[in-house]
ZAMARGU-4260 file (C-alpha; in steps of 0.2 Angstrom, whole numbers, plus 5000, padded with zeros to 4 digits):
<rodrens>
0) 5027/5304/4669 | 5036/5288/4663 | 5051/5299/4657 | 5052/5307/4675 | 5052/5290/4684
5) 5066/5283/4673 | 5076/5299/4677 | 5074/5295/4696 | 5080/5277/4694 | 5095/5283/4684
10) 5099/5295/4697 | 5099/5282/4711 | 5110/5270/4702 | 5123/5284/4699 | 5122/5289/4718
15) 5125/5271/4723 | 5140/5269/4711 | 5148/5285/4718 | 5145/5278/4736 | 5155/5262/4733
20) 5170/5273/4729 | 5169/5282/4746 | 5165/5267/4757 | 5177/5254/4748 | 5164/5241/4746
25) 5169/5227/4734 | 5159/5226/4718 | 5157/5208/4719 | 5149/5210/4736 | 5137/5222/4730
30) 5133/5213/4714 | 5133/5194/4720 | 5125/5195/4737 | 5106/5197/4736 | 5097/5210/4746
35) 5090/5201/4761 | 5079/5209/4774 | 5085/5202/4791 | 5069/5206/4801 | 5069/5196/4818
40) 5083/5182/4814 | 5095/5176/4828 | 5110/5187/4827 | 5121/5173/4836 | 5117/5160/4822
45) 5117/5173/4807 | 5132/5174/4797 | 5140/5158/4806 | 5148/5143/4798 | 5147/5132/4814
50) 5136/5129/4829 | 5139/5122/4847 | 5127/5113/4859 | 5135/5109/4876 | 5120/5106/4887
55) 5117/5087/4884 | 5127/5073/4893 | 5133/5055/4890 | 5129/5046/4906 | 5137/5029/4910
60) 5131/5021/4926 | 5143/5008/4933 | 5135/4997/4945 | 5145/4985/4956 | 5140/4967/4956
65) 5147/4965/4973 | 5143/4973/4989 | 5155/4987/4992 | 5164/4986/5009 | 5169/5004/5012
70) 5176/5003/5030 | 5177/4991/5045 | 5184/4990/5062 | 5185/4979/5078 | 5181/4989/5093
75) 5180/4987/5112 | 5166/4996/5123 | 5173/5008/5136 | 5156/5012/5143 | 5154/5001/5159
80) 5135/5003/5159 | 5133/4995/5142 | 5124/4978/5144 | 5125/4973/5126 | 5108/4979/5120
85) 5107/4998/5121 | 5108/5005/5103 | 5111/5023/5109 | 5128/5017/5117 | 5131/5006/5103
90) 5130/5019/5090 | 5140/5033/5099 | 5158/5032/5093 | 5164/5040/5110 | 5160/5023/5119
95) 5171/5013/5108 | 5190/5011/5104 | 5198/5001/5090 | 5207/4985/5095 | 5210/4979/5078
100) 5229/4973/5076 | 5231/4975/5095 | 5229/4965/5111 | 5214/4967/5122 | 5206/4958/5137
105) 5194/4944/5140 | 5185/4943/5156 | 5167/4939/5152 | 5162/4957/5156 | 5169/4967/5142
110) 5159/4969/5126 | 5166/4970/5108 | 5159/4974/5091 | 5162/4972/5073 | 5157/4987/5064
115) 5156/4988/5045 | 5151/5000/5031 | 5143/4992/5016 | 5135/4999/5000 | 5124/4990/4988
120) 5120/4997/4971 | 5105/4986/4969 | 5097/4992/4985 | 5099/4985/5003 | 5086/4972/5000
125) 5099/4964/4989 | 5110/4961/5004 | 5104/4944/5011 | 5118/4938/5022 | 5133/4945/5032
130) 5143/4931/5040 | 5156/4933/5053 | 5168/4919/5057 | 5182/4920/5069 | 5195/4908/5074
135) 5212/4906/5083 | 5225/4904/5070 | 5236/4892/5080 | 5251/4901/5073 | 5247/4900/5054
140) 5236/4910/5042 | 5233/4896/5029 | 5215/4896/5034 | 5210/4911/5024 | 5191/4912/5027
145) 5185/4902/5042 | 5174/4892/5031 | 5160/4883/5041 | 5160/4868/5030 | 5178/4867/5023
150) 5187/4853/5033 | 5203/4864/5032 | 5194/4880/5038 | 5182/4884/5052 | 5183/4873/5067
155) 5195/4862/5058 | 5203/4846/5066 | 5215/4851/5080 | 5207/4868/5083 | 5189/4863/5088
160) 5180/4871/5102 | 5170/4886/5107 | 5184/4894/5115 | 5193/4894/5098 | 5180/4898/5086
165) 5163/4907/5084 | 5151/4911/5070 | 5139/4925/5069 | 5126/4928/5055 | 5116/4943/5049
170) 5101/4937/5039 | 5090/4949/5028 | 5080/4937/5017 | 5062/4942/5023 | 5064/4961/5025
175) 5066/4960/5044 | 5085/4958/5048 | 5090/4945/5061 | 5106/4943/5070 | 5110/4926/5077
180) 5125/4915/5084 | 5127/4899/5074 | 5142/4893/5085 | 5144/4889/5099 | 5127/4882/5101
185) 5126/4883/5120 | 5130/4901/5120 | 5141/4901/5136 | 5159/4904/5129 | 5152/4918/5118
190) 5138/4929/5123 | 5129/4938/5109 | 5122/4955/5111 | 5112/4967/5100 | 5115/4974/5083
195) 5113/4991/5076 | 5109/4996/5058 | 5111/5014/5052 | 5106/5021/5035 | 5121/5032/5029
200) 5126/5040/5013 | 5139/5035/5000 | 5148/5049/4992 | 5152/5039/4977 | 5135/5030/4976
205) 5122/5030/4962 | 5109/5043/4967 | 5092/5037/4971 | 5099/5019/4969 | 5113/5015/4980
210) 5109/5011/4999 | 5123/5011/5012 | 5122/5004/5030 | 5133/5005/5045 | 5131/4989/5055
215) 5137/4985/5072 | 5137/4967/5078 | 5140/4965/5097 | 5147/4950/5107 | 5156/4946/5123
220) 5169/4933/5125 | 5170/4922/5140 | 5184/4919/5152 | 5193/4905/5142 | 5192/4914/5125
225) 5209/4909/5118 | 5225/4918/5122 | 5232/4926/5107 | 5248/4936/5109 | 5252/4939/5091
230) 5270/4945/5091 | 5269/4947/5110 | 5263/4959/5123 | 5279/4970/5122 | 5281/4970/5103
235) 5272/4980/5089 | 5259/4972/5078 | 5260/4973/5059 | 5247/4987/5057 | 5235/4986/5042
240) 5228/5003/5037 | 5209/5005/5034 | 5203/5021/5028 | 5189/5029/5018 | 5193/5046/5010
245) 5177/5055/5003 | 5169/5038/4999 | 5185/5030/4992 | 5191/5015/5002 | 5210/5015/5004
250) 5221/5003/5015 | 5235/4991/5016 | 5225/4976/5011 | 5211/4984/5000 | 5208/4977/4982
255) 5198/4989/4971 | 5194/4975/4959 | 5186/4964/4971 | 5180/4977/4985 | 5188/4965/4997
260) 5201/4968/5012 | 5215/4955/5015 | 5226/4958/5030 | 5232/4942/5038 | 5250/4947/5044
265) 5251/4942/5063 | 5252/4924/5067 | 5246/4918/5085 | 5231/4930/5083 | 5212/4929/5082
270) 5208/4929/5063 | 5191/4936/5058 | 5182/4935/5041 | 5166/4946/5037 | 5158/4941/5021
275) 5143/4951/5013 | 5133/4942/5001 | 5120/4948/4989 | 5107/4938/4979 | 5112/4945/4962
280) 5096/4954/4957 | 5101/4960/4940 | 5117/4951/4939 | 5112/4932/4940 | 5118/4919/4928
285) 5102/4922/4916 | 5107/4940/4914 | 5126/4940/4915 | 5139/4931/4905 | 5150/4927/4920
290) 5139/4913/4926 | 5139/4919/4944 | 5123/4917/4954 | 5128/4927/4969 | 5142/4940/4973
295) 5152/4942/4989 | 5165/4953/4996 | 5174/4951/5012 | 5186/4957/5026 | 5200/4947/5033
300) 5209/4954/5048 | 5215/4951/5066 | 5216/4955/5084 | 5224/4949/5100 | 5219/4943/5117
305) 5228/4945/5134 | 5230/4930/5145 | 5217/4926/5159 | 5221/4916/5174 | 5210/4913/5189
310) 5208/4900/5203 | 5189/4902/5206 | 5187/4891/5221 | 5195/4876/5230 | 5187/4865/5243
315) 5194/4863/5260 | 5201/4846/5264 | 5198/4837/5280 | 5206/4820/5285 | 5200/4810/5300
320) 5212/4797/5307 | 5221/4789/5322 | 5240/4788/5325 | 5250/4774/5316 | 5239/4774/5301
325) 5236/4781/5284 | 5220/4791/5282 | 5214/4801/5267 | 5199/4811/5259 | 5194/4797/5248
330) 5178/4787/5250 | 5186/4771/5256 | 5194/4780/5271 | 5188/4773/5288 | 5179/4789/5293
335) 5171/4792/5276 | 5165/4774/5276 | 5158/4776/5294 | 5151/4794/5294 | 5148/4798/5275
340) 5142/4782/5268 | 5158/4780/5259 | 5156/4796/5249 | 5172/4804/5244 | 5178/4820/5252
345) 5191/4823/5239 | 5194/4841/5234 | 5188/4850/5218 | 5198/4865/5212 | 5189/4876/5199
350) 5201/4886/5188 | 5200/4897/5173 | 5214/4899/5160 | 5213/4905/5142 | 5229/4897/5136
355) 5240/4881/5140 | 5241/4880/5159 | 5249/4871/5174 | 5243/4869/5192 | 5254/4865/5207
360) 5250/4864/5226 | 5261/4867/5241 | 5258/4864/5259 | 5270/4867/5274 | 5270/4857/5290
365) 5254/4856/5299 | 5252/4863/5316 | 5241/4859/5331 | 5227/4871/5334 | 5233/4875/5351
370) 5250/4880/5344 | 5255/4898/5342 | 5260/4893/5324 | 5242/4890/5320 | 5238/4901/5305
375) 5224/4909/5314 | 5236/4916/5327 | 5225/4910/5341 | 5236/4896/5348 | 5239/4896/5367
380) 5253/4883/5368 | 5271/4887/5364 | 5278/4871/5357 | 5296/4876/5362 | 5291/4873/5380
385) 5288/4855/5376 | 5301/4841/5378 | 5296/4836/5360 | 5290/4851/5351 | 5287/4841/5335
390) 5273/4832/5344 | 5263/4847/5340 | 5266/4847/5321 | 5264/4835/5307 | 5279/4836/5294
395) 5273/4839/5276 | 5284/4824/5271 | 5269/4814/5278 | 5257/4822/5266 | 5253/4813/5250
400) 5244/4821/5236 | 5237/4815/5219 | 5223/4822/5207 | 5221/4832/5192 | 5232/4823/5179
405) 5243/4815/5193 | 5237/4797/5196 | 5251/4792/5208 | 5251/4799/5226 | 5268/4807/5230
410) 5274/4817/5245 | 5283/4833/5245 | 5300/4826/5251 | 5301/4813/5237 | 5300/4826/5224
415) 5314/4837/5232 | 5304/4852/5229 | 5290/4863/5238 | 5277/4859/5226 | 5267/4845/5218
420) 5261/4846/5200 | 5243/4842/5197 | 5242/4849/5179 | 5258/4850/5168 | 5275/4847/5176
425) 5289/4858/5182 | 5307/4858/5189 | 5313/4861/5207 | 5312/4879/5205 | 5294/4878/5202
430) 5296/4884/5184 | 5284/4875/5172 | 5292/4864/5159 | 5277/4855/5152 | 5259/4862/5150
435) 5241/4855/5149 | 5233/4860/5132 | 5221/4874/5132 | 5203/4868/5135 | 5193/4870/5120
440) 5176/4871/5128 | 5168/4878/5144 | 5171/4894/5154 | 5181/4885/5168 | 5190/4869/5172
445) 5185/4857/5186 | 5197/4844/5193 | 5186/4828/5192 | 5179/4824/5175 | 5187/4806/5175
450) 5174/4792/5176 | 5181/4780/5190 | 5175/4763/5194 | 5165/4762/5210 | 5176/4759/5225
455) 5191/4768/5217 | 5200/4778/5231 | 5199/4794/5221 | 5180/4791/5216 | 5169/4806/5216
460) 5155/4812/5204 | 5162/4819/5188 | 5160/4838/5185 | 5159/4847/5169 | 5157/4866/5166
465) 5141/4874/5159 | 5131/4862/5149 | 5144/4849/5144 | 5145/4831/5147 | 5156/4816/5142
470) 5150/4817/5123 | 5152/4836/5121 | 5166/4842/5133 | 5180/4838/5121 | 5195/4841/5132
475) 5212/4839/5123 | 5219/4832/5139 | 5218/4816/5149 | 5202/4817/5160 | 5207/4823/5177
480) 5202/4817/5194 | 5198/4826/5211 | 5212/4829/5222 | 5215/4816/5236 | 5225/4821/5252
485) 5232/4806/5262 | 5241/4808/5278 | 5252/4796/5287 | 5250/4799/5306 | 5264/4795/5317
490) 5262/4783/5331 | 5266/4796/5344 | 5255/4810/5337 | 5246/4821/5350 | 5227/4821/5347
495) 5219/4837/5340 | 5217/4847/5324 | 5232/4850/5314 | 5231/4862/5299 | 5240/4874/5288
500) 5236/4884/5272 | 5235/4875/5255 | 5243/4885/5241 | 5238/4882/5223 | 5246/4891/5209
505) 5239/4891/5192 | 5249/4897/5177 | 5245/4902/5159 | 5258/4899/5146 | 5261/4916/5137
510) 5271/4922/5122 | 5267/4907/5111
</rodrens>
């Protein structure tokens, strides 16, 4: 048996050697490689000299220390039903049109809003303040931030007043956001509306961490909100582009390193600054090497305002007297002493102008109420039928006027013109050559703020608009007086009532 087994093994070896000849198998392969049973081994890894794994990642999360301002605008409401409160109207873009880098109106009726899109990579609770300061630039953009405390910034000397500055604040320190007006304090020149806060997505934000809000802040400027023509009503403004392309801010004044927008390019405009400030949750001085406690980003941009000019009211003037004497509306006049306890009947004119201004008055000859020349057209006497037709009129050269900022009474003939200037000054063709300064405060202007000593011919109680008084009104002009009309009545004047229209003309200086 042993001999037979050896024969079998010898035969298998011979067969194997013969097979290597027919299949061209190298001897070294056969001899050197051990015989291995593969069984269930991975065929993708077997017989390989390298291996790849492509399913893991290196993740670098870049978190902005600053709030990221992605987009903003200044817009006018076009929905006449909006009352400043309705958030449905506020959040519908179809109710608003952009007025950034453009002129728009002020009429104490039209609502506006600042809208801004802000992302915070540390969550929205990290955004504690959004401050909005707005100021008339007086022809220069050296004030770059409208700072509330900087003496060269917000409400600076020479530009003080609620018609030239305002300051709004969004505060989010308690978890319940609050929108308030810091200045003006009496809330008459600027009316604050509601605010709206919408949660939106940031395409480039950190998933599960970044929070982004669209916020609208509504306000309404008053009648004397400062005129700001920029380059002028007929000229084009320098337009700064504000875009956001798939989450990436892009625009003329955008700086990617600071997340800020800087676009002051039009002098004689309204400048606005919107600054978002966070509390530095993970990036305060204890955790971060730059030593900054809080981080801010901001927007600087502009808009313009058309002129607004209105004579709101003017009192009727009534002078009582006798021929051959001077009589007037002031308190020392004979009739007012006798019948009105010496109270002045001088005239108050109430005006509104949102720029530098002038006011002039014109009166033609006065006509007897019985004359057909009476403005009412009800006269019954034709003065041409009289031997002396001038007996039924009082020539306007006998009418003397003072008031406003005119302290000396003059008549129309002495000026060689058809008008008398009460505010500002002009030439014979009624063109204004000198202007009153724009009123810093109040929504109107009264003739009559001046404090006059008791018994002064122009005495009358002073009047201030809104809640102002002597200490707060802050006019940049001399205090004005009420308007006194004085008539020199000829000796031969026929008894009766003589009258004619009084024409006031208020002008606002435009194209600064």
